[in-house]
C-alpha positions, 0 to 999 in steps of 0.5 A, a space after each residue: 758957187 755955193 759950198 755945201 757943208 757935210 754934216 755928220 749923221 746923228 745917231 738915232 738911238 744910243 746904246 743905252 736906249 737900245 738896251 732899255 727898249 730890248 729889256 722892256 720887250 723881254 719883260 713884257 714877253 716874260 710876264 705875258 708867258 707867266 700869266 698864260 702858264 699860270 692860268 692853265 696850271 697852278 703848282 700841279 694842283 689842278 690841270 684844267 686844260 680842256 678841249 672846249 676852248 678858253 671859255 671852259 677854263 674856270 676861276 680858281 677857288 679856295 675850296 678843297 677836296 680829296 677822294 676816298 675809295 670806300 670799296 671796290 668789287 668785280 663789275 663783270 666783263 673785265 670791269 671794276 665797280 668803285 664806291 667813291 666819296 669826294 668830300 669838298 670843303 667849301 671855302 668860297 662863301 655860302 652856296 645855295 645851289 651847286 654843280 660839281 663836275 670832275 674827270 675820271 681817268 677813263 670814260 666810265 662804263 656806268 655811274 650809279 647811286 648818285 642819290 645826292 644829285 637830281 641830274 647827272 650829265 656824263 660826256 666822255 670822262 667828264 661827269 657833272 652832278 647838279 644838286 637836289 632841292 633838299 641839299 642845295 645849301 653848302 655853308 662856308 667852311 663846311 664839308 659836303 660829301 658826294 658819294 657815287 659808284 663808278 664802274 670802269 675797265 679793270 685794267 685802268 686805275 681810277 683817278 678823279 681830277 679837275 674838280 669844279 664846284 660852281 665854275 671854280 676849280 677846287 684844290 686837291 688836298 691829299 689825305 695822309 
């Protein structure tokens, strides 16, 4: 009769290897989450979440903007009309054709006096302006001011956010 020797079972992974595997997995998950959250908002400067899906998320540019309300007056039927200037400083290289879009705090009742744009496209509270042939060039390190009249309901504050210049998000810089 043959004797069988009982051998001890080998440990598949020692505690150190298990720790390394868990640590690598946690790092991967943390890094992935950080990338995803940074691509949606960066330091509160631009909130670019949209209902259109990931193809609507623009790249972040270096250009800056601020909003100046030049004047306001009653627009009739519980509406207020604002004369607004949005100076945009181009820091992303020379531009020879531009499209500027932004969100207004509420769907505007009307937008007028946009003589700087050949075409104005409004979809809910998002408005896009397309350059004229005579003002299509914006050299690097120069400022272009978009002037518009926006009429919104009187009980709503006017906020202009998520400015995009030629597919790149523009950074808001408050004026002091």
